[in-house]
Backbone of each chain as nested JSON, in Angstrom:
{
  "chains": [
    {"id": "A", "residues": [
      {"number": 1, "name": "MET", "atoms": {"N": [1.792, -93.793, -14.206], "CA": [2.84, -94.078, -15.191], "C": [2.626, -95.463, -15.794]}},
      {"number": 2, "name": "THR", "atoms": {"N": [2.667, -95.533, -17.109], "CA": [2.402, -96.797, -17.792], "C": [3.586, -97.755, -17.673]}},
      {"number": 3, "name": "ASP", "atoms": {"N": [3.299, -99.065, -17.742], "CA": [4.355, -100.071, -17.777], "C": [4.653, -100.482, -19.208]}},
      {"number": 4, "name": "ARG", "atoms": {"N": [4.08, -99.768, -20.174], "CA": [4.326, -100.066, -21.584], "C": [4.937, -98.83, -22.221]}},
      {"number": 5, "name": "ILE", "atoms": {"N": [5.945, -99.043, -23.049], "CA": [6.641, -97.918, -23.664], "C": [5.764, -97.332, -24.769]}},
      {"number": 6, "name": "GLN", "atoms": {"N": [5.543, -96.044, -24.693], "CA": [4.727, -95.338, -25.696], "C": [5.68, -94.728, -26.728]}},
      {"number": 7, "name": "TRP", "atoms": {"N": [6.017, -95.493, -27.734], "CA": [7.025, -95.07, -28.709], "C": [6.485, -93.98, -29.625]}},
      {"number": 8, "name": "GLN", "atoms": {"N": [7.282, -92.951, -29.823], "CA": [7.043, -92.007, -30.905], "C": [7.599, -92.629, -32.186]}},
      {"number": 9, "name": "THR", "atoms": {"N": [7.102, -92.177, -33.333], "CA": [7.602, -92.707, -34.603], "C": [8.113, -91.612, -35.537]}},
      {"number": 10, "name": "GLU", "atoms": {"N": [7.975, -90.351, -35.124], "CA": [8.416, -89.241, -35.973], "C": [9.511, -88.456, -35.264]}},
      {"number": 11, "name": "MET", "atoms": {"N": [10.649, -88.272, -35.932], "CA": [11.79, -87.576, -35.335], "C": [11.416, -86.171, -34.862]}},
      {"number": 12, "name": "ASP", "atoms": {"N": [10.78, -85.397, -35.723], "CA": [10.492, -84.005, -35.367], "C": [9.578, -83.923, -34.155]}},
      {"number": 13, "name": "GLU", "atoms": {"N": [8.608, -84.83, -34.093], "CA": [7.69, -84.831, -32.959], "C": [8.433, -85.184, -31.672]}},
      {"number": 14, "name": "ALA", "atoms": {"N": [9.314, -86.165, -31.753], "CA": [10.072, -86.577, -30.565], "C": [10.995, -85.45, -30.097]}},
      {"number": 15, "name": "LEU", "atoms": {"N": [11.656, -84.792, -31.032], "CA": [12.543, -83.684, -30.64], "C": [11.727, -82.555, -30.015]}},
      {"number": 16, "name": "GLY", "atoms": {"N": [10.543, -82.296, -30.551], "CA": [9.681, -81.267, -29.967], "C": [9.272, -81.623, -28.544]}},
      {"number": 17, "name": "LEU", "atoms": {"N": [8.916, -82.883, -28.33], "CA": [8.565, -83.326, -26.974], "C": [9.772, -83.225, -26.051]}},
      {"number": 18, "name": "GLY", "atoms": {"N": [10.954, -83.529, -26.58], "CA": [12.17, -83.41, -25.776], "C": [12.443, -81.967, -25.385]}},
      {"number": 19, "name": "GLN", "atoms": {"N": [12.217, -81.058, -26.318], "CA": [12.444, -79.637, -26.01], "C": [11.428, -79.135, -24.984]}},
      {"number": 20, "name": "GLN", "atoms": {"N": [10.212, -79.62, -25.086], "CA": [9.176, -79.203, -24.119], "C": [9.448, -79.736, -22.726]}},
      {"number": 21, "name": "SER", "atoms": {"N": [9.884, -80.982, -22.653], "CA": [10.018, -81.661, -21.359], "C": [11.425, -81.567, -20.78]}},
      {"number": 22, "name": "GLY", "atoms": {"N": [12.407, -81.235, -21.614], "CA": [13.803, -81.243, -21.156], "C": [14.411, -82.633, -21.117]}},
      {"number": 23, "name": "LYS", "atoms": {"N": [13.662, -83.635, -21.611], "CA": [14.186, -85.008, -21.603], "C": [14.938, -85.29, -22.902]}},
      {"number": 24, "name": "PRO", "atoms": {"N": [16.045, -86.041, -22.814], "CA": [16.685, -86.531, -24.04], "C": [15.795, -87.568, -24.728]}},
      {"number": 25, "name": "ILE", "atoms": {"N": [16.18, -87.899, -25.938], "CA": [15.425, -88.87, -26.744], "C": [16.174, -90.206, -26.742]}},
      {"number": 26, "name": "LEU", "atoms": {"N": [15.438, -91.291, -26.542], "CA": [15.995, -92.623, -26.78], "C": [15.579, -93.027, -28.183]}},
      {"number": 27, "name": "LEU", "atoms": {"N": [16.523, -93.024, -29.101], "CA": [16.25, -93.365, -30.5], "C": [16.654, -94.82, -30.737]}},
      {"number": 28, "name": "ASP", "atoms": {"N": [15.686, -95.644, -31.079], "CA": [15.902, -97.072, -31.316], "C": [15.712, -97.347, -32.805]}},
      {"number": 29, "name": "PHE", "atoms": {"N": [16.813, -97.585, -33.508], "CA": [16.724, -98.058, -34.882], "C": [16.54, -99.567, -34.829]}},
      {"number": 30, "name": "PHE", "atoms": {"N": [15.44, -100.05, -35.408], "CA": [15.14, -101.472, -35.306], "C": [14.918, -102.076, -36.684]}},
      {"number": 31, "name": "ASN", "atoms": {"N": [15.181, -103.376, -36.749], "CA": [14.941, -104.146, -37.966], "C": [13.511, -104.675, -37.897]}},
      {"number": 32, "name": "PRO", "atoms": {"N": [12.634, -104.272, -38.813], "CA": [11.233, -104.682, -38.715], "C": [10.985, -106.13, -39.078]}},
      {"number": 33, "name": "GLN", "atoms": {"N": [11.983, -106.843, -39.642], "CA": [11.756, -108.225, -40.088], "C": [11.948, -109.214, -38.954]}}
    ]},
    {"id": "B", "residues": [
      {"number": 1, "name": "MET", "atoms": {"N": [14.898, -107.388, -28.33], "CA": [14.55, -106.323, -27.395], "C": [13.034, -106.314, -27.127]}},
      {"number": 2, "name": "ASP", "atoms": {"N": [12.253, -106.58, -28.169], "CA": [10.797, -106.529, -28.031], "C": [10.241, -107.688, -27.203]}},
      {"number": 3, "name": "THR", "atoms": {"N": [10.938, -108.818, -27.225], "CA": [10.401, -109.977, -26.506], "C": [10.976, -110.112, -25.102]}},
      {"number": 4, "name": "VAL", "atoms": {"N": [12.169, -109.565, -24.862], "CA": [12.825, -109.776, -23.576], "C": [12.964, -108.482, -22.769]}},
      {"number": 5, "name": "THR", "atoms": {"N": [13.476, -107.431, -23.392], "CA": [13.91, -106.259, -22.633], "C": [12.791, -105.233, -22.44]}},
      {"number": 6, "name": "TYR", "atoms": {"N": [12.184, -104.786, -23.532], "CA": [11.199, -103.71, -23.419], "C": [9.944, -104.095, -22.634]}},
      {"number": 7, "name": "PRO", "atoms": {"N": [9.521, -105.384, -22.646], "CA": [8.326, -105.714, -21.854], "C": [8.531, -105.656, -20.342]}},
      {"number": 8, "name": "GLU", "atoms": {"N": [9.775, -105.635, -19.876], "CA": [10.024, -105.567, -18.429], "C": [9.474, -104.252, -17.887]}},
      {"number": 9, "name": "SER", "atoms": {"N": [8.635, -104.347, -16.874], "CA": [7.959, -103.142, -16.378], "C": [8.955, -102.117, -15.842]}},
      {"number": 10, "name": "GLU", "atoms": {"N": [10.032, -102.578, -15.212], "CA": [11.026, -101.639, -14.669], "C": [11.709, -100.859, -15.804]}},
      {"number": 11, "name": "VAL", "atoms": {"N": [11.979, -101.559, -16.896], "CA": [12.599, -100.923, -18.064], "C": [11.638, -99.904, -18.672]}},
      {"number": 12, "name": "ALA", "atoms": {"N": [10.394, -100.309, -18.862], "CA": [9.404, -99.409, -19.477], "C": [9.201, -98.168, -18.609]}},
      {"number": 13, "name": "ARG", "atoms": {"N": [9.098, -98.361, -17.298], "CA": [8.915, -97.202, -16.407], "C": [10.111, -96.267, -16.476]}},
      {"number": 14, "name": "PHE", "atoms": {"N": [11.322, -96.839, -16.473], "CA": [12.525, -95.998, -16.515], "C": [12.544, -95.162, -17.788]}},
      {"number": 15, "name": "ILE", "atoms": {"N": [12.244, -95.798, -18.913], "CA": [12.265, -95.077, -20.184], "C": [11.202, -93.988, -20.202]}},
      {"number": 16, "name": "GLU", "atoms": {"N": [9.997, -94.314, -19.776], "CA": [8.909, -93.33, -19.804], "C": [9.198, -92.152, -18.87]}},
      {"number": 17, "name": "GLU", "atoms": {"N": [9.851, -92.416, -17.757], "CA": [10.121, -91.347, -16.788], "C": [11.282, -90.447, -17.203]}},
      {"number": 18, "name": "ASN", "atoms": {"N": [12.244, -90.992, -17.943], "CA": [13.496, -90.265, -18.153], "C": [13.78, -89.858, -19.586]}},
      {"number": 19, "name": "LEU", "atoms": {"N": [13.05, -90.408, -20.537], "CA": [13.4, -90.223, -21.945], "C": [12.151, -90.083, -22.806]}},
      {"number": 20, "name": "ILE", "atoms": {"N": [12.327, -89.536, -23.995], "CA": [11.282, -89.576, -25.015], "C": [11.63, -90.742, -25.938]}},
      {"number": 21, "name": "PRO", "atoms": {"N": [10.852, -91.841, -25.893], "CA": [11.188, -93.007, -26.721], "C": [10.745, -92.823, -28.172]}},
      {"number": 22, "name": "LEU", "atoms": {"N": [11.665, -93.112, -29.079], "CA": [11.416, -92.939, -30.514], "C": [11.951, -94.166, -31.241]}},
      {"number": 23, "name": "ARG", "atoms": {"N": [11.105, -94.803, -32.059], "CA": [11.537, -95.961, -32.849], "C": [11.459, -95.623, -34.329]}},
      {"number": 24, "name": "ILE", "atoms": {"N": [12.53, -95.96, -35.028], "CA": [12.573, -95.738, -36.467], "C": [13.079, -97.015, -37.138]}},
      {"number": 25, "name": "ARG", "atoms": {"N": [12.396, -97.429, -38.197], "CA": [12.802, -98.633, -38.927], "C": [14.182, -98.42, -39.551]}},
      {"number": 26, "name": "SER", "atoms": {"N": [14.985, -99.475, -39.53], "CA": [16.34, -99.361, -40.082], "C": [16.339, -99.326, -41.606]}},
      {"number": 27, "name": "ASP", "atoms": {"N": [15.191, -99.669, -42.24], "CA": [15.127, -99.635, -43.702], "C": [14.397, -98.396, -44.208]}},
      {"number": 28, "name": "SER", "atoms": {"N": [14.191, -97.408, -43.325], "CA": [13.509, -96.179, -43.733], "C": [14.53, -95.123, -44.147]}},
      {"number": 29, "name": "LYS", "atoms": {"N": [14.028, -93.977, -44.59], "CA": [14.887, -92.849, -44.951], "C": [14.327, -91.594, -44.29]}},
      {"number": 30, "name": "PRO", "atoms": {"N": [15.18, -90.622, -43.941], "CA": [16.621, -90.53, -44.175], "C": [17.479, -90.865, -42.954]}},
      {"number": 31, "name": "TYR", "atoms": {"N": [16.845, -91.163, -41.809], "CA": [17.616, -91.151, -40.549], "C": [18.633, -92.277, -40.389]}},
      {"number": 32, "name": "PRO", "atoms": {"N": [18.344, -93.527, -40.81], "CA": [19.388, -94.554, -40.652], "C": [20.704, -94.167, -41.333]}},
      {"number": 33, "name": "GLU", "atoms": {"N": [20.615, -93.578, -42.52], "CA": [21.838, -93.153, -43.206], "C": [22.464, -91.954, -42.495]}},
      {"number": 34, "name": "LYS", "atoms": {"N": [21.616, -91.033, -42.081], "CA": [22.119, -89.83, -41.391], "C": [22.883, -90.201, -40.122]}},
      {"number": 35, "name": "PHE", "atoms": {"N": [22.41, -91.242, -39.413], "CA": [23.062, -91.662, -38.174], "C": [24.022, -92.838, -38.391]}},
      {"number": 36, "name": "ASN", "atoms": {"N": [24.283, -93.162, -39.653], "CA": [25.247, -94.205, -39.994], "C": [24.915, -95.535, -39.313]}},
      {"number": 37, "name": "VAL", "atoms": {"N": [23.659, -95.939, -39.406], "CA": [23.21, -97.186, -38.79], "C": [23.539, -98.341, -39.723]}},
      {"number": 38, "name": "LYS", "atoms": {"N": [24.336, -99.288, -39.228], "CA": [24.762, -100.428, -40.037], "C": [24.285, -101.76, -39.456]}},
      {"number": 39, "name": "TRP", "atoms": {"N": [23.842, -101.752, -38.212], "CA": [23.399, -102.985, -37.572], "C": [22.375, -102.625, -36.509]}},
      {"number": 40, "name": "THR", "atoms": {"N": [21.477, -103.565, -36.229], "CA": [20.449, -103.289, -35.229], "C": [20.447, -104.385, -34.162]}},
      {"number": 41, "name": "PRO", "atoms": {"N": [19.874, -104.11, -32.992], "CA": [19.364, -102.816, -32.563], "C": [20.486, -101.794, -32.35]}},
      {"number": 42, "name": "ASP", "atoms": {"N": [20.206, -100.551, -32.726], "CA": [21.146, -99.453, -32.569], "C": [20.426, -98.401, -31.735]}},
      {"number": 43, "name": "LEU", "atoms": {"N": [20.852, -98.25, -30.488], "CA": [20.186, -97.338, -29.545], "C": [21.047, -96.107, -29.34]}},
      {"number": 44, "name": "ILE", "atoms": {"N": [20.439, -94.941, -29.507], "CA": [21.169, -93.679, -29.411], "C": [20.44, -92.765, -28.436]}},
      {"number": 45, "name": "ILE", "atoms": {"N": [21.201, -92.12, -27.561], "CA": [20.652, -91.051, -26.729], "C": [20.928, -89.742, -27.45]}},
      {"number": 46, "name": "LEU", "atoms": {"N": [19.858, -89.043, -27.794], "CA": [19.955, -87.748, -28.453], "C": [19.536, -86.645, -27.499]}},
      {"number": 47, "name": "GLY", "atoms": {"N": [20.208, -85.503, -27.563], "CA": [19.699, -84.329, -26.884], "C": [18.489, -83.808, -27.63]}},
      {"number": 48, "name": "PRO", "atoms": {"N": [17.71, -82.931, -26.995], "CA": [16.51, -82.396, -27.651], "C": [16.813, -81.597, -28.915]}},
      {"number": 49, "name": "GLN", "atoms": {"N": [18.069, -81.234, -29.141], "CA": [18.434, -80.558, -30.394], "C": [18.891, -81.555, -31.46]}},
      {"number": 50, "name": "GLY", "atoms": {"N": [18.872, -82.858, -31.137], "CA": [19.227, -83.88, -32.107], "C": [20.685, -84.297, -32.081]}},
      {"number": 51, "name": "ARG", "atoms": {"N": [21.437, -83.834, -31.082], "CA": [22.859, -84.178, -30.987], "C": [23.037, -85.529, -30.289]}},
      {"number": 52, "name": "GLU", "atoms": {"N": [23.891, -86.374, -30.854], "CA": [24.131, -87.711, -30.282], "C": [25.07, -87.632, -29.075]}},
      {"number": 53, "name": "HIS", "atoms": {"N": [24.712, -88.371, -27.999], "CA": [25.542, -88.383, -26.791], "C": [26.007, -89.779, -26.392]}},
      {"number": 54, "name": "HIS", "atoms": {"N": [25.306, -90.809, -26.847], "CA": [25.633, -92.172, -26.392], "C": [25.017, -93.145, -27.381]}},
      {"number": 55, "name": "ARG", "atoms": {"N": [25.74, -94.251, -27.647], "CA": [25.214, -95.231, -28.602], "C": [25.635, -96.632, -28.181]}},
      {"number": 56, "name": "THR", "atoms": {"N": [24.721, -97.583, -28.361], "CA": [25.041, -98.997, -28.223], "C": [24.501, -99.728, -29.438]}},
      {"number": 57, "name": "VAL", "atoms": {"N": [25.215, -100.736, -29.872], "CA": [24.8, -101.558, -31.006], "C": [24.726, -103.011, -30.531]}},
      {"number": 58, "name": "GLY", "atoms": {"N": [23.618, -103.678, -30.834], "CA": [23.435, -105.07, -30.437], "C": [22.44, -105.197, -29.303]}},
      {"number": 59, "name": "PHE", "atoms": {"N": [22.004, -106.424, -29.091], "CA": [21.005, -106.722, -28.056], "C": [21.506, -106.345, -26.666]}},
      {"number": 60, "name": "ILE", "atoms": {"N": [20.615, -105.786, -25.868], "CA": [20.901, -105.499, -24.461], "C": [19.762, -106.066, -23.635]}},
      {"number": 61, "name": "GLY", "atoms": {"N": [20.075, -106.886, -22.652], "CA": [19.065, -107.472, -21.776], "C": [18.549, -106.458, -20.774]}},
      {"number": 62, "name": "PRO", "atoms": {"N": [17.453, -106.799, -20.106], "CA": [16.833, -105.836, -19.187], "C": [17.76, -105.422, -18.044]}},
      {"number": 63, "name": "GLU", "atoms": {"N": [18.637, -106.339, -17.604], "CA": [19.523, -106.014, -16.479], "C": [20.626, -105.043, -16.876]}},
      {"number": 64, "name": "GLU", "atoms": {"N": [20.882, -104.918, -18.181], "CA": [21.941, -104.015, -18.648], "C": [21.397, -102.739, -19.289]}},
      {"number": 65, "name": "LEU", "atoms": {"N": [20.125, -102.745, -19.673], "CA": [19.642, -101.563, -20.405], "C": [19.545, -100.336, -19.5]}},
      {"number": 66, "name": "ILE", "atoms": {"N": [18.989, -100.496, -18.299], "CA": [18.846, -99.316, -17.427], "C": [20.216, -98.715, -17.102]}},
      {"number": 67, "name": "PRO", "atoms": {"N": [21.226, -99.497, -16.685], "CA": [22.54, -98.867, -16.468], "C": [23.118, -98.23, -17.72]}},
      {"number": 68, "name": "SER", "atoms": {"N": [22.899, -98.83, -18.896], "CA": [23.391, -98.21, -20.125], "C": [22.696, -96.871, -20.37]}},
      {"number": 69, "name": "LEU", "atoms": {"N": [21.391, -96.819, -20.103], "CA": [20.667, -95.559, -20.291], "C": [21.089, -94.526, -19.26]}},
      {"number": 70, "name": "LEU", "atoms": {"N": [21.358, -94.962, -18.029], "CA": [21.866, -94.02, -17.013], "C": [23.21, -93.443, -17.455]}},
      {"number": 71, "name": "LEU", "atoms": {"N": [24.059, -94.281, -18.028], "CA": [25.34, -93.79, -18.547], "C": [25.101, -92.792, -19.676]}},
      {"number": 72, "name": "GLY", "atoms": {"N": [24.162, -93.089, -20.542], "CA": [23.841, -92.162, -21.629], "C": [23.309, -90.832, -21.11]}},
      {"number": 73, "name": "LEU", "atoms": {"N": [22.458, -90.884, -20.078], "CA": [21.94, -89.643, -19.49], "C": [23.081, -88.85, -18.839]}},
      {"number": 74, "name": "ALA", "atoms": {"N": [24.003, -89.562, -18.193], "CA": [25.164, -88.885, -17.59], "C": [26.005, -88.212, -18.67]}},
      {"number": 75, "name": "LYS", "atoms": {"N": [26.211, -88.89, -19.793], "CA": [27.0, -88.299, -20.88], "C": [26.286, -87.08, -21.472]}},
      {"number": 76, "name": "TYR", "atoms": {"N": [24.967, -87.147, -21.551], "CA": [24.184, -86.002, -22.041], "C": [24.46, -84.773, -21.169]}},
      {"number": 77, "name": "HIS", "atoms": {"N": [24.413, -84.948, -19.85], "CA": [24.693, -83.821, -18.951], "C": [26.171, -83.433, -19.014]}},
      {"number": 78, "name": "PHE", "atoms": {"N": [27.057, -84.412, -19.047], "CA": [28.493, -84.132, -19.113], "C": [28.822, -83.286, -20.349]}},
      {"number": 79, "name": "ASP", "atoms": {"N": [28.23, -83.636, -21.475], "CA": [28.513, -82.908, -22.716], "C": [28.045, -81.456, -22.657]}},
      {"number": 80, "name": "HIS", "atoms": {"N": [27.158, -81.16, -21.695], "CA": [26.704, -79.776, -21.506], "C": [27.352, -79.144, -20.255]}},
      {"number": 81, "name": "ASP", "atoms": {"N": [28.418, -79.767, -19.755], "CA": [29.139, -79.26, -18.578], "C": [28.257, -79.192, -17.322]}},
      {"number": 82, "name": "ARG", "atoms": {"N": [27.234, -80.034, -17.263], "CA": [26.388, -80.097, -16.059], "C": [26.878, -81.271, -15.217]}},
      {"number": 83, "name": "PHE", "atoms": {"N": [27.967, -81.027, -14.504], "CA": [28.662, -82.13, -13.839], "C": [27.892, -82.678, -12.637]}},
      {"number": 84, "name": "GLU", "atoms": {"N": [27.173, -81.822, -11.916], "CA": [26.382, -82.319, -10.78], "C": [25.313, -83.293, -11.265]}},
      {"number": 85, "name": "GLU", "atoms": {"N": [24.63, -82.927, -12.337], "CA": [23.586, -83.813, -12.879], "C": [24.201, -85.108, -13.407]}},
      {"number": 86, "name": "ALA", "atoms": {"N": [25.352, -84.984, -14.054], "CA": [26.02, -86.19, -14.55], "C": [26.424, -87.096, -13.393]}},
      {"number": 87, "name": "LEU", "atoms": {"N": [26.993, -86.493, -12.35], "CA": [27.436, -87.295, -11.198], "C": [26.257, -87.969, -10.5]}},
      {"number": 88, "name": "ALA", "atoms": {"N": [25.101, -87.309, -10.474], "CA": [23.925, -87.922, -9.847], "C": [23.517, -89.181, -10.614]}},
      {"number": 89, "name": "ARG", "atoms": {"N": [23.531, -89.12, -11.936], "CA": [23.182, -90.297, -12.74], "C": [24.216, -91.411, -12.564]}},
      {"number": 90, "name": "LEU", "atoms": {"N": [25.484, -91.024, -12.516], "CA": [26.54, -92.03, -12.36], "C": [26.462, -92.678, -10.986]}},
      {"number": 91, "name": "ALA", "atoms": {"N": [26.145, -91.881, -9.966], "CA": [26.002, -92.449, -8.614], "C": [24.843, -93.435, -8.576]}},
      {"number": 92, "name": "GLN", "atoms": {"N": [23.746, -93.079, -9.236], "CA": [22.592, -93.997, -9.303], "C": [22.996, -95.292, -9.996]}},
      {"number": 93, "name": "LEU", "atoms": {"N": [23.746, -95.17, -11.082], "CA": [24.21, -96.355, -11.814], "C": [25.075, -97.242, -10.908]}},
      {"number": 94, "name": "LEU", "atoms": {"N": [26.039, -96.615, -10.223], "CA": [26.991, -97.404, -9.44], "C": [26.352, -97.967, -8.164]}},
      {"number": 95, "name": "THR", "atoms": {"N": [25.335, -97.272, -7.643], "CA": [24.642, -97.769, -6.451], "C": [23.722, -98.939, -6.801]}},
      {"number": 96, "name": "ASP", "atoms": {"N": [22.958, -98.763, -7.867], "CA": [21.921, -99.761, -8.193], "C": [22.381, -100.841, -9.172]}},
      {"number": 97, "name": "HIS", "atoms": {"N": [23.461, -100.55, -9.927], "CA": [23.893, -101.48, -10.98], "C": [25.419, -101.559, -10.996]}},
      {"number": 98, "name": "GLY", "atoms": {"N": [26.0, -101.69, -9.826], "CA": [27.454, -101.567, -9.667], "C": [28.276, -102.659, -10.319]}},
      {"number": 99, "name": "ARG", "atoms": {"N": [27.629, -103.784, -10.685], "CA": [28.366, -104.857, -11.364], "C": [27.948, -104.974, -12.825]}},
      {"number": 100, "name": "SER", "atoms": {"N": [27.251, -103.98, -13.32], "CA": [26.804, -104.031, -14.714], "C": [27.964, -103.722, -15.653]}},
      {"number": 101, "name": "GLY", "atoms": {"N": [27.749, -103.989, -16.927], "CA": [28.771, -103.711, -17.923], "C": [29.073, -102.229, -18.079]}},
      {"number": 102, "name": "SER", "atoms": {"N": [28.151, -101.37, -17.664], "CA": [28.359, -99.921, -17.778], "C": [29.126, -99.355, -16.585]}},
      {"number": 103, "name": "ALA", "atoms": {"N": [29.292, -100.141, -15.519], "CA": [29.878, -99.605, -14.288], "C": [31.315, -99.099, -14.459]}},
      {"number": 104, "name": "PRO", "atoms": {"N": [32.208, -99.832, -15.151], "CA": [33.579, -99.304, -15.259], "C": [33.643, -97.934, -15.931]}},
      {"number": 105, "name": "GLU", "atoms": {"N": [32.906, -97.743, -17.011], "CA": [32.918, -96.432, -17.667], "C": [32.332, -95.366, -16.741]}},
      {"number": 106, "name": "ALA", "atoms": {"N": [31.344, -95.772, -15.913], "CA": [30.755, -94.825, -14.966], "C": [31.792, -94.381, -13.928]}},
      {"number": 107, "name": "VAL", "atoms": {"N": [32.624, -95.302, -13.467], "CA": [33.693, -94.937, -12.518], "C": [34.659, -93.959, -13.184]}},
      {"number": 108, "name": "PHE", "atoms": {"N": [35.053, -94.274, -14.406], "CA": [35.966, -93.404, -15.163], "C": [35.363, -92.005, -15.324]}},
      {"number": 109, "name": "LEU", "atoms": {"N": [34.109, -91.956, -15.781], "CA": [33.485, -90.659, -16.054], "C": [33.242, -89.871, -14.765]}},
      {"number": 110, "name": "SER", "atoms": {"N": [32.978, -90.58, -13.661], "CA": [32.828, -89.884, -12.372], "C": [34.11, -89.151, -12.015]}},
      {"number": 111, "name": "GLY", "atoms": {"N": [35.234, -89.819, -12.219], "CA": [36.515, -89.171, -11.929], "C": [36.737, -87.951, -12.801]}},
      {"number": 112, "name": "VAL", "atoms": {"N": [36.392, -88.059, -14.056], "CA": [36.574, -86.932, -14.979], "C": [35.65, -85.768, -14.585]}},
      {"number": 113, "name": "CYS", "atoms": {"N": [34.398, -86.078, -14.256], "CA": [33.448, -85.025, -13.839], "C": [33.979, -84.28, -12.614]}},
      {"number": 114, "name": "LYS", "atoms": {"N": [34.463, -85.028, -11.624], "CA": [34.948, -84.39, -10.39], "C": [36.194, -83.555, -10.67]}},
      {"number": 115, "name": "TYR", "atoms": {"N": [37.042, -84.067, -11.56], "CA": [38.23, -83.285, -11.941], "C": [37.807, -81.974, -12.612]}},
      {"number": 116, "name": "LYS", "atoms": {"N": [36.845, -82.05, -13.509], "CA": [36.445, -80.852, -14.247], "C": [35.701, -79.86, -13.347]}},
      {"number": 117, "name": "GLN", "atoms": {"N": [35.054, -80.369, -12.307], "CA": [34.387, -79.487, -11.353], "C": [35.391, -78.686, -10.529]}},
      {"number": 118, "name": "ALA", "atoms": {"N": [36.417, -79.381, -10.025], "CA": [37.307, -78.776, -9.03], "C": [38.716, -78.516, -9.551]}},
      {"number": 119, "name": "HIS", "atoms": {"N": [39.018, -79.006, -10.745], "CA": [40.377, -78.911, -11.298], "C": [41.404, -79.48, -10.328]}},
      {"number": 120, "name": "ASP", "atoms": {"N": [40.973, -80.572, -9.684], "CA": [41.827, -81.274, -8.726], "C": [42.047, -82.678, -9.298]}},
      {"number": 121, "name": "PRO", "atoms": {"N": [43.303, -83.102, -9.477], "CA": [43.54, -84.407, -10.101], "C": [43.263, -85.617, -9.197]}},
      {"number": 122, "name": "LYS", "atoms": {"N": [43.024, -85.39, -7.901], "CA": [42.84, -86.541, -6.996], "C": [41.704, -87.47, -7.437]}},
      {"number": 123, "name": "PRO", "atoms": {"N": [40.556, -86.949, -7.898], "CA": [39.491, -87.879, -8.322], "C": [39.888, -88.758, -9.502]}},
      {"number": 124, "name": "LEU", "atoms": {"N": [40.785, -88.289, -10.348], "CA": [41.235, -89.134, -11.46], "C": [42.046, -90.315, -10.931]}},
      {"number": 125, "name": "LYS", "atoms": {"N": [42.919, -90.027, -9.982], "CA": [43.713, -91.113, -9.388], "C": [42.803, -92.08, -8.622]}},
      {"number": 126, "name": "ALA", "atoms": {"N": [41.825, -91.512, -7.906], "CA": [40.882, -92.36, -7.165], "C": [40.089, -93.244, -8.115]}},
      {"number": 127, "name": "ALA", "atoms": {"N": [39.738, -92.705, -9.282], "CA": [39.001, -93.507, -10.265], "C": [39.87, -94.663, -10.736]}},
      {"number": 128, "name": "TYR", "atoms": {"N": [41.139, -94.393, -11.014], "CA": [42.032, -95.483, -11.438], "C": [42.138, -96.543, -10.346]}},
      {"number": 129, "name": "GLU", "atoms": {"N": [42.285, -96.09, -9.108], "CA": [42.44, -97.064, -8.012], "C": [41.183, -97.928, -7.851]}},
      {"number": 130, "name": "LYS", "atoms": {"N": [40.016, -97.306, -7.989], "CA": [38.771, -98.09, -7.885], "C": [38.644, -99.05, -9.07]}},
      {"number": 131, "name": "LEU", "atoms": {"N": [38.986, -98.555, -10.253], "CA": [38.907, -99.414, -11.438], "C": [39.865, -100.589, -11.331]}},
      {"number": 132, "name": "SER", "atoms": {"N": [41.085, -100.335, -10.898], "CA": [42.068, -101.424, -10.828], "C": [41.695, -102.437, -9.752]}},
      {"number": 133, "name": "ALA", "atoms": {"N": [41.005, -101.968, -8.704], "CA": [40.587, -102.893, -7.641], "C": [39.34, -103.686, -8.042]}},
      {"number": 134, "name": "ASP", "atoms": {"N": [38.361, -102.997, -8.64], "CA": [37.055, -103.629, -8.885], "C": [36.909, -104.216, -10.287]}},
      {"number": 135, "name": "PHE", "atoms": {"N": [37.61, -103.611, -11.26], "CA": [37.462, -104.045, -12.66], "C": [38.842, -104.134, -13.318]}},
      {"number": 136, "name": "PRO", "atoms": {"N": [39.716, -104.996, -12.818], "CA": [41.106, -104.986, -13.296], "C": [41.246, -105.281, -14.786]}},
      {"number": 137, "name": "ASP", "atoms": {"N": [40.277, -105.976, -15.38], "CA": [40.403, -106.343, -16.79], "C": [39.642, -105.405, -17.737]}},
      {"number": 138, "name": "SER", "atoms": {"N": [39.057, -104.356, -17.188], "CA": [38.258, -103.464, -18.029], "C": [39.144, -102.571, -18.895]}},
      {"number": 139, "name": "GLU", "atoms": {"N": [38.648, -102.271, -20.098], "CA": [39.367, -101.314, -20.944], "C": [39.438, -99.95, -20.276]}},
      {"number": 140, "name": "TRP", "atoms": {"N": [38.464, -99.63, -19.411], "CA": [38.453, -98.323, -18.729], "C": [39.556, -98.236, -17.687]}},
      {"number": 141, "name": "THR", "atoms": {"N": [39.947, -99.38, -17.128], "CA": [41.094, -99.401, -16.212], "C": [42.361, -99.067, -16.989]}},
      {"number": 142, "name": "LYS", "atoms": {"N": [42.451, -99.613, -18.197], "CA": [43.625, -99.311, -19.041], "C": [43.64, -97.834, -19.433]}},
      {"number": 143, "name": "ARG", "atoms": {"N": [42.465, -97.294, -19.751], "CA": [42.423, -95.879, -20.155], "C": [42.779, -94.95, -19.003]}},
      {"number": 144, "name": "ALA", "atoms": {"N": [42.493, -95.405, -17.766], "CA": [42.811, -94.575, -16.594], "C": [44.23, -94.788, -16.09]}},
      {"number": 145, "name": "TYR", "atoms": {"N": [44.945, -95.704, -16.702], "CA": [46.277, -96.102, -16.199], "C": [47.211, -94.918, -15.948]}},
      {"number": 146, "name": "PRO", "atoms": {"N": [47.276, -93.907, -16.824], "CA": [48.178, -92.783, -16.563], "C": [47.849, -92.007, -15.286]}},
      {"number": 147, "name": "TYR", "atoms": {"N": [46.589, -92.105, -14.827], "CA": [46.178, -91.312, -13.659], "C": [46.809, -91.819, -12.363]}},
      {"number": 148, "name": "ARG", "atoms": {"N": [47.391, -93.033, -12.395], "CA": [48.002, -93.562, -11.181], "C": [49.177, -92.694, -10.742]}},
      {"number": 149, "name": "LEU", "atoms": {"N": [49.741, -91.923, -11.674], "CA": [50.92, -91.109, -11.377], "C": [50.558, -89.73, -10.814]}},
      {"number": 150, "name": "LEU", "atoms": {"N": [49.261, -89.405, -10.779], "CA": [48.873, -88.056, -10.34], "C": [48.996, -87.906, -8.821]}}
    ]}
  ]
}
């Protein structure tokens, strides 16, 4: 298990991974500046 | 969050083990508007169907993020009437992070889960008693105040 967060960047991909794994999604809206 | 919270190995491991992490810029389209994002950081626990279960707005330090995420996972299960799974997450929160900012709501929600499991009001009263003893100034103690009469 990695000690670095492997962020997804696409909503549909994350929801698909959530459906496959049964895990909820942690959605982080961030300010890029 | 990027300089203090997410680099903590315990935080990263917890997220990778329990959640699908997704980052979206607040100036992108269409999701910030769809989720009514007005300030960042805005962290949301979504079910795999895209339904929102828990949200926090503003910076969260590493010592508070894991209990907040445990509360969000408990709410995810609670919203699907999976009370055993919700109670397991809440117990983990209260055992490992019992003085965190998420703990009072976890006590409240534990009482509600137990009530909904057994339709017995005693856990609601017990939740109020624990809240009034351990967190007398919490808003969750005030919300549980009527349960003292059960």
